[in-house]
N, C-alpha and C positions, 0 to 999 in steps of 0.2 A: 169203712164207715163214711157216710157223707151226710151233712146237715144242709138241707136245701133252703133253710130260712134266709141265709145271707144272699143266696142267688135270687130268691124270690123278692127280697128287698130291692136288689139291684134292678130286677125286672120291673118293679113298680115305679122306680125312678125313671126307667126308660119310657114307661107308658106315659108319664107326665110330659115327657119331651115330645113324644110323637102325637100327643093329643092335639097339637096345633096343626097337624096335617089335615088337609081337607077331606071331607067324607067321600068325595068322588075318587080321590087317589086311593083311599083305604079300600073302597069297594072294588076298584080295579085290581088291587093287589090280591084281595080275597078271591075274586073270580078267577084271576090268573093262577093262583095257587091251587084252587080246586080243580081247575082244568088240568093243570100239570100233574096233580096227584092222581086223577083218574087214569091218565095215560101211563103213569110211572109208579103205580101203587106198590109194586114189589120193591122197586129201588128205594122208595121213600121209607118203607118199613125197615129195610136193611140199613139205611142211613141213620134212622132213628136209633136202632140198636147200637150202631157204632158210636153215636154221640153219647148214648147212655153209658156205654163202657168207659168212655173218656171221662165223663163226669164222675163215675163211681171210683175212678182211680185217683181223684183229688180229694184228700181228706181235709175238709174245712170244718172245723168244729166250733160251734157257737154255743157255749154252755148257757143253760138257763140260770136265771137268778135264783139263789137258794135263800136260806135264812141269813141274817146279818153276820152271824158267826162264820158261816161257810163262805160268805162273800169276802170277809177279811182274809181267810185262808186262801181263797182263789186269787186274791190280789198278790199274796206272797208267792203263789205258785205259778204266776204268770199266765193264767188262763185268759185274762183279758189281753195280754200281750199276744197270745195266739191269734186273736181276732185282728189286732192291729198289724200283724205281720203278713196279712193277705194283701198283696200289691194290686193296684188298679189294673184292669185289663183294657185291651184295645187302645193303648197309649204308646207313644214312641219311647225308645230307650232313654232319651234325654229327659222326657217327662217322668219316667219311672224313677230315674236316679234322683231327680229333684224331689219327688215325693218321698223317696227313701231318706234323703238328707233331712227333710223337714220332720220326719217321724222317727228319726234315730233315738230320741229320748224315750220313746215308747217300747223299744226293743230290749226288754229286760234280759233276754238270753245273751246279749252281747256285753252285759255289764259285769264287772268284777265285784259281786256282792260279798258281804262277809262270809256267807256260807260257801260261796265259790272259792274264795281265797283259802279256805280250809281243806280244799280237795286233796292236795298232795299229802298232807298230814293224815287225813282220815283214810285215804287209800292205803298208805303205808301201814297204818295201824290195823286196818282190816285184813290185809294180806299177811302181816307178820303174826305168827302164832307159835307158841311153844310146842305145839303138836302139828307137824307138817301134814299129818293125815287129814286135818280139818280143812285144808285148802290145797288138796293135791292137784286140782285143776281150777284155774281161774276162768270164770264165765262172766260175760258182760252182756247187758241189754241196754237199750235206750228207750225212754218213754217221753214223748214230746207233747202229749195231750194232758188235759187236767186229770188229777188223781181220781176224780169221780168216775172216769171212764175206764179205769183199770178194773175189769170185771171178772166174773167167774171163769171165763175161758182163759184169761191171762194167768189166773191163779192155778188152773189146771196145767198150764204149760210149765209153770214153776215146779209144780208137784212132779211132773214127769221128769224134769231135769234131775231133781234130787232122788227120785226113785231109782234112776239108772246110774246116778253119780253121787252117792251119798256123802262122799268125801270131797266134793267140790265146794266152791264158794262162789256166790253170785253178787256182782255189783251192778245195780241199775243206775245208770247215769241219767238223772232226771231232776229238774227243779221242782216239779209238782209232787213227785213221790217222796222227796226229801222233806217230809212234813208230818204232823201228827196224824193226818188222814192217811198218808202213805204208810206210816208205821203200823197203823191199825189194820190196813189191808194186808200187810205182810205178816202180821203177828201169828196167824195160824201156821205159817211155815216156820218162823223163828222159834215159836213155842215148842216145836218138835225137835229142836236142837240143830236145825240146818242153818248154815251161814248165808244170809242174804241181807244186803243193806242198800238203801237208795242214797245216792250222794249227788249233790249239785256239782256239775262239772265246771272246772276252771278252764275255759277254752284257751285263754292265752297261755296257760301252763302246758296244756295238752299239745298245742300247735308249736310251741317254742322249739327251735332248732330242727324244724321240719320245713319243707317247701311251703307249707300252709301258713307259716308265721307272717310273712309279708302280705300274703293275700288277705289274711284276717285283719291285719292292721289297716289295709286299704278299705276293707269292708266297714270297719268301725268308724272310719273317717267319712263314710258315705261316698266313696269313690268307686264303688262297684255296683253294677246293675244286679239287684237281687233276683230279678225275673218274676214271672207271674206265679210260679209254684211257691207255696209258702216256704219262706227261708228256713224255718225250723226243720222241715223235712230234708232239705239238702244238707243242712248242718249235721243232721243225724248220720248221713252217709259219710261225712268227714270224721265225726267224733268216733265212730266205730273203728276206723282205720287208725286214728291217732292213739286211742287207748291201747289197742293191740301193739302198736309200735313202741309205746312207752313201757308196757308191762308184759305183753305176751299173754296168750291164752286162747279162749274160744269166744267169739261173738255169736249171739243168736238173736233173731227177731223174736218178739213176744208172741207171735202166732206160730210157734214151732213146737211140736210135741216130740219130746226126746224118747227114743226107744232103746238106746244102747249106751254103754259106757264109752266115753270119748277118749279115754286115756291112751288108746292105741293110735290116735290120729295126731299127725304133726304136719304143719305147713301145707294145709290142704284147702281147696276151694271146690265147690260143687258145680257141675254143669246143670243148667236148667233144662236144656234140650240137646238132642243129638240127631245126626242124620241116620239114614238106613245102614250105614257102614259102622255106626257106633262112634263117629267123630263128633265131638261137641260142637254145637252151633252157637250157644249162648251160655254164659256163666251167670251166677247170681250172687249177691252180697248179703243174703239173709243169714248165711252161716259162713264164718271165716275162722280158720284154725291156723294160728301163726305164732312163731317164736318172737320174742322181743327183738326189736331192731332188724327184723327180716327185710332184706333189700326189696322184695316185691311190694311190701307195704309202703316203703319209701316211694317207689314208682307210682303206686296208686295215689298217694297223697300229692305227688308231683303233678300227675295228670289232672287231678281234681283242681289244683290251683292254677294250672296253665290253660285249661280248657273249660273252666266252669261256665255252665249255661243254665240259668234258672228258668228257662222257658220250655225246655225239652224234657219231657217225663222220662226218667230212667237214665238220662245222659250222664249224670253224676253218680249213678249207682250201678245197676247191672250192666249197662252198656260200657261203663268206665272199666270195670274189672275185666270185661271181655276184651276190650281194646288192648289193655296193657298186657294181659296174660298171653294174648296171641303173639305179642312181640317177643316175649321171653320164654315161651313154653319149651323151646329146645335149648335154652342156655343152661350150661352146667353151673353157672355162677349163682343161680337163683334157687335151685333145689326146692321145688314145690310139686305137689300132686294135684291133678284135676280129676276129681271123682266123678263117676257116671251119674246121670240123673237119679237113679234108684237110691243113691246114698242119702240125699236130702230132699229131693223133689220128685218123689215117685209118682205123683199125679200132676198133670199139667193144670194150670189155673182155669182153663176153660172147661175142665171135667171134674173139678173138685166137688161139685154137688153130689156126684155118685158116691163119694166117701161118707156122706152124711145121711143117706137114705137107707132104710132097712130093706132087705131083699123081699120082693113081692112075688117071686116065682121060683121055680126049681132052678132055672138057668142062672138067675141073679144070685141065688144062694150058693151055687157052685162057684160063681165068679168071686163072691166075697171070700169064701174059704180059700180059693186059689191065691187071691191077692194077699190075704193075711199070711199065708205060708211063704209067699215071696218076700213080703216085708220082714218077716222074722229072720230071714237069712241074709239080706243084702242092705237093709236100710237102717241108718243111724237115727233117723227121725223124719217127721212129715211136716213140711211147710203147708200151712192151712190157707195161704193166699187170702188173708183176712178181708181184703177189699171185695173179694167175690163171695166169701163164705160167712161174713159177719152176720148176715141176716138169716142164715140157715140154722135150723135147730138140729141138734144131734139126735137122731132117732135110735131107739133101742134096737139092738141087733145090727146096726150099721157098722161099717169098718171103723169109723172114728169112735163110735160108742164102745166097741170092744177094745180098741187100742187104748183109749183113755182109761177105761175101767181096769185094764191090766197094768197100767203104768201111772196110776194116781196114788196118793198117800191118804189124803182125807176123803177124796172121792165124793165131795159134795157138789150138787148141781150139775152132774155130768150131762143129764138129758134136758136141762133147762138153760144151759149156757148157749 
């Protein structure tokens, strides 16, 4: 998802600046651009598509103002903080750090609020149960956007989790969902007896006694460059590693449809892509299955803290786990499994649209049936690549339509999500 209002606002600011440029210079630029475009039309089109893909990969959410009551809740849930955490672009590292220090009081996610300080107690109470069957598998998700954006598709993802893992329990680490609005959104799930709760994370507690502790302390003092990518997105990459290291279990992105019981998986990470020989070429951190205190998680956290770069998309996420796993894949001391792409990422992000479209010919109908058969045997779930698929409607008869219909509980809004 991307909200271009902020970008347009920036563009208007830029227009005021360039308005002082002489008409002659502007005309020259227009004429030059038109001439260049005529000669390189195909290259321009390809470049525009590439630029659009980059923009679509950046989730900048600027929530609209709602009623006064909702505005109060939004302030509690740091939706305004989500705006302030977008660093200025086209500035030097020194200028960005200066901006960060100046705006530190606005970064609610870094503060130890009363709710955050209750995290350890609430987590222990949630996981502790007289009946172990109610929390046979610990699942985690993070949600860094306003609660108002937790929509039907996210709810369907939760339904699929509990349809396949009814004895699991899910903790959503989120400031915004830890609210009355969040509780209301989750109530259809909890009213059916499934264990799910949203809890404001205490980052200092989660990062304590890990390599991220000193990094986070420096960040809170304003001594780190947050980068141009919204800091919350990079913190989400670290939070998932830290909560697994503290408690163990399964981390899932909220755009993941679960198809199978996860109880048979341990210490596993999935490949996003592989070469013609079946050797993985890139891993992804949208699904992580690890025991508490697993040494590979420690190495992931160590790599995050020592190589953090807030300007390179994926550097602190998929590329990070790929870098570290490649170093220790053959080490007997780490004991982990790299699953093939079919396990979690059976469709590449550039082709996800095909999963949302209904078949319109005999050949595509055969392909849908063959793909569904393949998914039933080898796949634990499907990552929806939300940045590419959020605007796609699930069509009746499509692969996603049939998968979700078979793996939902309430099954509301399947084809309108």
